[in-house]
C-alpha positions in Angstrom: 169.8 111.9 -1.0 172.6 114.5 -0.7 172.9 114.1 2.8 173.7 110.3 2.5 176.5 111.3 0.3 177.9 113.6 3.1 177.6 110.8 5.6 179.5 108.6 3.4 182.2 111.2 2.7 182.6 112.0 6.4 182.8 108.2 7.0 185.6 107.9 4.6 187.6 110.8 6.0 187.2 109.6 9.6 188.3 106.2 8.7 191.4 107.6 6.9 192.1 109.8 9.9 192.0 106.9 12.3 194.2 104.8 10.0 196.8 107.6 9.7 196.7 108.4 13.4 197.4 104.8 14.2 200.2 104.7 11.7 201.7 107.9 13.4 201.5 106.1 16.8 203.5 103.2 15.5 206.1 105.6 14.0 206.4 107.5 17.3 208.4 104.4 18.6 210.6 104.4 15.6 212.6 107.2 14.1 211.5 107.5 10.4 211.0 111.4 10.4 210.4 111.7 6.7 207.5 109.1 6.9 206.2 110.9 9.9 206.1 114.2 8.2 204.4 112.5 5.2 201.6 111.2 7.4 201.2 114.5 9.2 200.6 116.1 5.8 198.0 113.7 5.0 196.2 114.3 8.3 196.4 118.1 7.6 194.8 117.6 4.1 192.1 115.4 5.6 191.2 117.8 8.4 191.1 120.7 5.7 188.7 118.7 3.7 186.6 118.0 6.8 186.6 121.8 7.6 185.6 122.5 4.0 182.7 120.1 4.2 181.6 121.5 7.4 181.7 125.1 6.4 179.9 124.8 3.2 177.7 121.6 2.9 177.0 120.1 6.3 173.4 120.4 7.7 173.0 121.8 11.2 170.6 119.2 12.2 173.1 116.3 11.5 176.3 115.2 13.5 178.8 113.9 11.0 181.8 113.2 13.4 
């Protein structure tokens, strides 16, 4: 059961990473630097959360992302 929660959490993190990456690609065409820095900060936090889960809770027999 706990593994189902990990899969759900990783799925949520992956969807947020995709969403923010798409927003960043759209911003590259524009010039809003403060918005770009904000989104890059969000990406860093999501990657940090993913690393934390991977290092402490992920099963070695499961591929999460």
